[in-house]
C-alpha positions in Angstrom: -63.8 25.2 14.7 -60.0 24.9 15.2 -58.3 21.6 14.5 -57.0 19.8 17.5 -53.4 18.6 17.3 -52.7 15.4 19.2 -49.3 13.8 19.8 -49.3 10.0 19.7 -46.3 8.0 21.0 -45.6 4.6 19.5 -42.9 2.0 19.9 -41.2 0.5 16.9 -38.5 -2.2 17.1 -35.3 -1.2 15.3 -32.3 -3.4 15.0 -29.0 -1.6 15.1 -25.4 -2.9 14.9 -22.7 -1.1 16.8 -19.1 -2.1 16.7 -17.2 -2.5 20.0 -14.0 -0.7 20.6 -12.0 -3.9 20.1 -13.8 -4.7 16.9 -12.8 -1.3 15.5 -9.2 -1.8 16.6 -9.2 -5.3 15.0 -10.4 -3.8 11.7 -7.7 -1.2 11.7 -4.9 -3.6 12.7 -6.0 -6.2 10.2 -5.7 -3.9 7.2 -2.2 -2.9 8.2 0.7 -4.5 6.3 3.6 -5.9 8.4 5.6 -2.6 8.4 2.6 -0.6 9.4 1.9 -3.0 12.2 5.4 -2.8 13.5 5.0 1.0 13.8 1.6 0.7 15.4 3.0 -1.7 18.1 5.9 0.8 18.8 3.4 3.7 19.1 1.2 1.7 21.5 4.1 0.6 23.7 5.3 4.2 23.9 1.8 5.6 24.7 0.6 3.0 27.3 2.9 2.6 30.3 1.1 -0.7 31.3 2.3 -2.3 28.1 5.8 -3.8 27.9 7.9 -5.7 25.4 9.4 -9.1 26.1 8.4 -12.2 28.1 6.8 -11.8 31.5 8.7 -14.0 33.9 9.2 -14.5 37.7 11.6 -16.6 39.7 9.7 -19.7 38.7 9.6 -19.0 35.0 6.9 -17.7 32.7 4.0 -16.2 34.6 0.8 -17.9 33.5 -2.9 -17.0 33.6 -3.5 -18.7 36.9 -1.1 -16.1 38.6 -2.2 -13.0 36.6 -5.9 -13.6 36.6 -7.8 -11.6 34.1 -4.6 -9.9 32.9 -2.8 -13.1 32.0 -2.6 -12.4 28.3 0.5 -12.2 26.1 1.5 -12.3 22.5 4.2 -14.8 23.4 3.6 -18.3 22.0 2.6 -20.7 24.7 2.0 -23.9 22.7 3.9 -27.0 23.5 7.0 -27.8 21.7 6.2 -29.5 18.3 2.6 -28.5 18.5 2.4 -26.1 15.6 -0.2 -25.7 13.0 1.7 -23.1 11.0 5.2 -24.4 11.1 4.5 -27.9 10.0 4.5 -29.7 6.6 1.0 -30.6 5.6 0.1 -33.1 2.8 -1.8 -31.3 0.1 -2.5 -33.3 -3.0 -3.2 -31.0 -6.0 -6.4 -33.0 -6.9 -7.2 -34.0 -3.3 -9.7 -32.7 -0.8 -8.1 -30.0 1.3 -11.0 -29.8 3.7 -9.7 -32.5 5.9 -6.2 -31.1 6.2 -7.1 -28.6 8.9 -9.0 -28.9 12.1 -10.5 -26.3 14.4 -7.7 -26.9 16.8 -5.2 -25.8 14.1 -6.6 -22.3 14.2 -6.8 -22.1 18.0 -3.2 -22.7 18.8 -0.8 -21.6 16.0 2.8 -20.9 16.6 4.5 -17.9 15.1 8.2 -18.2 14.4 10.6 -15.4 13.5 13.3 -17.8 12.3 14.5 -17.5 8.7 12.2 -14.7 7.8 13.0 -13.7 4.2 12.4 -10.0 4.5 13.1 -7.5 1.7 14.1 -4.1 3.1 11.8 -1.1 2.5 13.5 1.7 0.6 15.2 4.3 2.7 13.8 7.8 2.0 15.9 9.6 4.6 19.0 9.7 2.4 17.2 11.4 -0.4 15.6 14.1 1.8 18.9 14.6 3.6 20.6 15.1 0.2 18.1 17.8 -0.7 18.5 19.5 2.7 22.3 19.5 2.3 22.0 21.2 -1.1 20.5 24.3 0.7 23.9 25.0 2.0 25.2 25.5 -1.5 23.2 28.6 -1.9 23.6 32.0 -0.1 20.2 32.3 1.5 18.9 33.9 4.7 17.3 32.0 7.6 13.8 32.8 6.4 14.4 31.4 2.9 16.2 28.4 4.4 13.1 27.6 6.5 10.9 27.9 3.4 13.1 25.6 1.5 13.0 23.0 4.2 9.2 23.2 4.4 8.9 22.9 0.6 11.1 19.8 0.6 8.9 18.3 3.3 5.9 19.0 1.1 7.2 17.0 -1.9 4.9 14.1 -3.1 6.2 10.7 -4.2 6.9 12.1 -7.7 8.9 15.0 -6.3 6.2 17.6 -7.1 4.7 20.3 -5.0 1.0 19.5 -5.3 -0.3 22.3 -3.0 -0.7 25.8 -4.2 1.6 28.5 -2.8 -1.5 30.1 -1.3 -2.3 27.0 0.7 1.3 26.6 1.8 1.4 30.2 3.0 -1.7 29.5 5.1 -0.2 26.3 6.5 3.0 28.1 7.5 0.9 30.8 9.3 -1.3 28.3 11.0 1.2 25.6 12.0 4.6 27.2 12.0 3.6 30.8 13.0 5.5 32.1 10.0 4.0 35.0 8.0 5.1 34.6 4.4 3.8 36.0 1.1 3.3 34.0 -2.1 6.1 36.0 -3.7 8.6 34.9 -1.0 7.5 31.3 -1.6 7.8 31.7 -5.3 11.4 32.9 -4.8 12.2 29.9 -2.6 10.6 27.5 -5.1 12.7 28.9 -7.9 15.8 28.1 -5.8 14.5 24.6 -5.2 14.1 24.1 -9.0 17.9 24.5 -9.3 18.5 21.4 -7.0 19.3 18.0 -8.2 17.7 15.9 -9.6 16.5 18.3 -12.2 12.7 18.9 -12.1 12.4 18.5 -8.3 9.9 20.8 -6.8 7.9 21.3 -10.0 4.1 21.9 -9.6 3.1 19.6 -12.5 4.6 17.4 -15.1 4.8 20.2 -17.7 6.8 22.4 -15.4 9.0 19.4 -14.5 10.0 18.7 -18.1 10.5 22.4 -18.9 12.9 22.7 -15.9 14.9 19.8 -17.2 15.2 21.2 -20.7 16.2 24.6 -19.4 18.9 23.0 -17.3 20.3 21.1 -20.3 20.2 24.3 -22.4 22.1 26.3 -19.8 24.9 23.7 -19.7 25.3 23.4 -23.5 28.5 24.9 -25.1 27.6 28.0 -27.0 29.6 27.2 -30.2 29.6 23.6 -31.1 26.0 22.5 -30.1 23.9 24.4 -32.6 21.9 21.3 -33.8 21.4 20.0 -30.2 20.3 23.5 -29.0 17.7 23.8 -31.8 16.2 20.5 -31.0 16.0 21.4 -27.3 14.4 24.7 -28.1 11.8 22.8 -30.3 11.1 20.5 -27.4 10.6 23.4 -25.1 8.3 25.2 -27.6 6.2 22.0 -28.0 5.8 21.6 -24.2 5.2 25.3 -23.6 2.8 26.0 -26.5 1.4 22.6 -27.5 1.4 20.6 -24.3 -2.2 19.2 -24.5 -1.9 18.3 -28.2 1.4 16.5 -27.4 -0.1 14.6 -24.5 -3.0 13.6 -26.7 -0.5 12.7 -29.4 -2.1 15.1 -31.9 1.1 15.3 -33.8 -0.5 16.6 -37.0 -1.6 19.8 -35.2 1.9 20.4 -33.7 3.6 19.8 -37.1 1.3 22.2 -38.8 1.6 24.9 -36.1 5.4 24.7 -36.0 6.1 23.7 -39.6 7.9 20.5 -38.6 8.6 17.5 -40.8 7.8 14.0 -39.6 11.5 13.4 -38.9 11.8 16.5 -36.8 8.6 15.6 -34.9 9.9 12.1 -34.2 13.2 13.6 -32.9 11.3 16.0 -30.6 9.2 13.1 -29.3 12.2 10.9 -28.7 14.0 13.7 -26.9 11.1 14.4 -24.5 10.7 10.7 -23.8 14.2 10.6 -22.3 13.3 13.3 -19.7 12.5 12.1 -16.2 8.8 12.5 -15.4 9.2 11.5 -11.8 12.4 13.1 -10.3 11.2 12.2 -6.8 11.2 8.4 -7.4 14.1 8.2 -5.0 11.6 9.2 -2.2 10.3 5.6 -2.5 13.5 3.8 -3.3 16.7 2.9 -1.6 19.9 3.9 -3.3 20.6 0.3 -4.5 17.1 -0.6 -5.6 15.3 0.4 -8.8 11.7 -0.1 -7.5 9.6 -0.2 -4.4 10.3 -3.4 -2.4 7.8 -5.1 -0.1 8.0 -7.3 3.0 5.8 -10.4 2.7 3.2 -11.1 5.4 3.0 -14.8 4.5 5.9 -17.2 3.7 4.8 -20.3 1.8 6.9 -23.2 0.6 5.9 -26.2 -1.5 7.6 -29.5 -2.0 6.5 -33.0 -3.1 2.8 -32.2 -3.0 3.1 -30.6 0.4 2.6 -27.0 1.4 4.0 -25.1 4.4 2.6 -21.7 5.4 3.6 -19.4 8.2 3.1 -15.7 9.1 6.0 -13.4 9.0 6.2 -11.8 12.4 9.0 -9.3 11.3 10.3 -7.3 14.3 7.1 -7.4 16.3 8.1 -8.3 19.9 6.2 -10.3 22.4 4.0 -8.1 24.5 2.7 -8.3 28.1 1.2 -6.2 30.9 3.8 -5.0 33.3 4.0 -7.2 36.5 4.2 -4.2 38.8 1.0 -2.9 37.3 -0.8 -6.2 37.9 0.5 -6.4 41.5 -0.6 -2.9 42.2 -4.1 -3.5 40.8 -4.4 -6.6 43.0 -3.5 -4.6 46.1 -6.2 -2.1 45.3 -8.8 -4.8 44.8 -7.9 -6.6 48.0 -8.5 -3.5 50.2 -11.6 -4.0 52.3 -12.4 -0.4 52.8 -13.4 2.2 50.2 -10.6 3.9 48.4 -9.7 7.5 49.2 -10.3 9.9 46.3 -6.6 10.2 45.5 -6.2 6.4 45.6 -9.4 5.9 43.5 -8.1 8.3 40.8 -4.8 6.3 40.6 -6.7 3.0 40.5 -9.0 4.2 37.7 -5.9 5.4 35.7 -4.0 2.1 36.1 -7.1 0.0 35.4 -7.8 2.0 32.2 -4.2 1.4 31.0 -4.2 -2.2 31.9 -7.6 -2.8 30.2 -6.3 -1.0 27.1 -3.1 -3.1 27.0 -5.1 -6.3 27.4 -7.4 -5.4 24.6 -4.4 -4.5 22.3 -2.7 -7.8 23.0 -5.8 -9.8 22.5 -6.4 -7.9 19.2 -2.9 -8.6 18.0 -3.5 -12.4 18.6 -6.9 -12.2 17.0 -5.3 -10.5 13.9 -2.9 -13.4 13.6 -5.7 -16.0 13.6 -7.7 -13.9 11.0 -4.7 -13.7 8.7 -3.9 -17.4 9.1 -7.5 -18.5 8.4 -7.7 -16.2 5.3 -4.5 -17.4 3.8 -5.4 -21.1 4.6 -8.6 -20.6 2.7 -6.9 -19.1 -0.3 -4.4 -22.0 -0.4 -7.2 -24.5 -0.3 -9.2 -22.8 -3.1 -6.2 -22.2 -5.3 -4.1 -25.2 -4.4 -3.2 -26.0 -8.1 -1.6 -22.6 -8.5 0.5 -22.9 -5.4 2.2 -26.0 -6.8 2.7 -24.7 -10.3 2.6 -20.9 -10.0 1.0 -21.0 -13.4 -1.6 -18.2 -13.9 -3.6 -20.6 -16.1 -4.2 -22.7 -13.0 -5.9 -19.9 -11.1 -9.6 -20.7 -10.8 -12.2 -18.0 -10.7 -12.4 -16.8 -7.1 -13.9 -13.7 -5.3 -13.7 -12.4 -1.8 -17.0 -14.1 -0.9 -15.6 -17.5 -1.7 -12.7 -17.0 0.7 -15.0 -15.5 3.4 -17.3 -18.6 3.2 -14.3 -21.0 3.3 -12.7 -19.2 6.3 -16.0 -18.5 8.1 -15.2 -14.8 8.1 -17.0 -11.6 7.1 -16.3 -10.5 3.6 -15.2 -7.1 4.8 -12.6 -8.8 7.0 -11.2 -10.8 4.1 -11.1 -7.6 2.1 -9.0 -5.9 4.7 -6.6 -8.8 4.9 -6.1 -9.0 1.1 -5.9 -5.2 0.5 -2.2 -4.6 1.1 -0.7 -8.0 1.9 1.9 -10.0 0.1 3.0 -13.7 0.1 6.1 -15.4 -1.0 5.7 -18.8 -2.7 9.0 -20.6 -2.9 10.8 -17.2 -3.1 8.4 -15.5 -5.6 6.4 -12.5 -4.3 2.7 -12.2 -5.0 0.1 -9.7 -3.9 -2.9 -11.5 -2.4 -5.0 -9.7 -4.9 -3.2 -11.8 -7.6 -5.1 -14.9 -6.4 -8.6 -13.4 -7.1 -10.3 -13.4 -10.5 -13.8 -13.3 -11.7 -15.1 -15.8 -14.3 -16.6 -15.1 -17.7 -18.2 -17.6 -20.1 -17.6 -18.2 -23.8 -20.2 -19.0 -26.4 -20.3 -22.6 -25.2 -21.0 -21.6 -21.6 -17.5 -22.6 -20.4 -15.8 -20.5 -17.7 -13.0 -18.3 -18.9 -10.4 -16.8 -16.5 -10.4 -13.0 -16.7 -6.7 -13.1 -16.4 -6.5 -15.0 -19.7 -8.7 -12.3 -21.3 -6.4 -9.6 -20.1 -3.4 -11.6 -21.3 -4.9 -11.8 -24.8 -5.6 -8.0 -24.8 -1.9 -7.4 -23.8 -0.8 -9.7 -26.6 -3.0 -8.0 -29.2 -1.7 -4.6 -28.2 1.9 -5.7 -28.2 1.6 -7.1 -31.7 -0.4 -4.2 -33.3 0.9 -1.7 -35.8 2.0 1.2 -33.7 1.4 3.6 -36.6 -2.2 2.4 -36.7 -3.1 1.1 -33.3 -6.3 -0.9 -32.8 -9.4 0.6 -31.3 -11.4 -1.2 -28.6 -14.0 -2.3 -31.2 -11.3 -4.1 -33.2 -9.8 -5.7 -30.1 -13.3 -6.9 -29.1 -13.8 -8.5 -32.5 -10.5 -10.3 -32.3 -11.3 -11.6 -28.8 -14.7 -12.9 -29.9 -13.1 -14.6 -32.9 -11.0 -16.5 -30.3 -14.2 -17.6 -28.5 -13.9 -15.0 -25.7 -17.4 -13.6 -25.1 -16.7 -10.0 -24.2 -18.2 -6.6 -25.0 -16.4 -3.4 -26.1 -17.1 -1.9 -22.7 -15.5 -4.8 -21.0 -12.4 -4.5 -23.2 -12.2 -0.8 -22.3 -12.5 -1.6 -18.6 -9.8 -4.2 -18.7 -7.5 -2.0 -20.8 -7.8 0.8 -18.2 -7.1 -1.7 -15.4 -3.9 -2.7 -17.2 -2.9 0.9 -17.7 -3.0 0.6 -21.5 -3.8 4.0 -23.2 -6.5 4.5 -25.8 -5.7 3.8 -29.4 -4.9 7.4 -30.3 -2.5 7.7 -27.3 -0.6 4.5 -28.4 0.1 6.0 -31.8 3.7 6.4 -32.8 5.3 8.3 -35.6 
C-alpha cells in the first residue's frame, strides 16, 4: 500500500531585526573621519537638489520649524547664546565623581563651534602624481604608450608599486577604457616607468624595487674610479637576485657560504641594501613639507586647573537646510483640494523623495554629532586621570563595552566612533584606540595594564644583544620574573602587534 504524503502548515514566531535606511546611513557616517565626512557632505549636496548649504532665512530672520512644518530641520546651531554643553569649562576633579557633571540636557542641545579649530592639513598627493605625469614628456613615446603610462601611474599603491598583474591591467583597459593592449606592450610601458624618479617607482614587488635602484646607481657610476663601489653594488644585486629569501629571513650564513663572503663583506652588503628606499611612493601620502601622514582631530580637548573642555571639530562642514522654494512648492501641492494630474503627481513624488532624503541626511548628521559627543564624554569620564596627566601609566583597563555602557550606546556604534578618530589633548594628538587597554593580573591577583607589558617587551628588545636576540620564551621568563603573569603565546601576540620581528629576524652581524 503506497505511503500517503501529507503537507502540514505550522506557524512559528521568529524575531528578526532589520535596520532602517536612516540607521544604515548613521552607521556609515559615524565611522567616517572628519575628512571623509566633508567629502560625503559635498557629494550629497551635489546629488540632491533639495539640499542646500548655508542658513535658511526669510525677511524676518531664521526660518523655524513652525513655518517649515515637517521639513524644519537644519544642521545650524539653534541653541541660545551661552547655552553650550560642548563649549564650556566643566569642573572635573581627578579623583571626583564625573557622573554628576553632565545631565541629559547636555546631550540634547550641544553647540558646535568652528572657531579656533586646530587642523593639521592632510598631505597633498596631487603634486606627486603630477610630477610623474610630467616626466612622461621627457620620453619620446607615442600616444598609445602615453595612455598606458598614465594608467599605470594611476594604478600605483601607497608604496609606489604596481600590485595588479599585467594580465589584469590589460583586461581592465579593455573593459573600462576600451583599449586593446597586450601584456608585451604593458611590459614596455612599465619598463619606461621604471626609469622615472624616484627610483623604484612602478616596481611589482619589493625585490624588483630594490634591484631597480641598484641598477640605477650602477648605471651612473664612473667607469674608472669606482671599482670598489661597483663591486659592492654588484654583490648587493646578486644577493637580492639569487638569495632574496635567505636575506629576508636573515640567513646570512647561507649567503656567505654560497657567495664566499667574509663577515665584513656581508655586513657591508647588508648596510648598503638598508640604505635603499623600500617605499618610493611614500610621497603619495605625504605633502612636500611633511615627513609623515598627518591627521585632522575629530575632538579638541583642553585641560586646566582640574577642568576639562571638549568640543567637536566641525572642520569645513557647512550648515545644511532644505531649499525654501522646495518646501513652498511641496506645500502648494499638499493644499490642492483636487487630485493631482499624472504629470503633477510625478513632479510631486520626485520633489517629496528629494526633500525626505535631505531631511534624513540632515537629521543623521545631527545624530552623528550627538553620538560622537556622548562617546568622547564617556571616555573622558572613564580615563579622567590620563587626560590631566597624559601619562600612559594612568590609563585604566577599558574596553569598548565599558564606554558603551557609560554612554548608553551599542558597542558596535562605539567601535565605529573609535575606529578612525583622533583627539587633541592640549595640543597632543591621540588616536581614540590609545585610550583602550585590557587588564591582566599578576601572581598576586592585581590588575596590570597591557600597555605596561608591551612597554616592558619593547625595553627588553631594545636592550638585548643584537648578535644573539632573545626568543619569545626568554622574554616570557624575564617578564614573569618582573611579576607579569604572561604566557609565551601572549608575548608573541604583543610582539606582532608592536611590529617587532621574531628573534632570528632581529639578528645583526
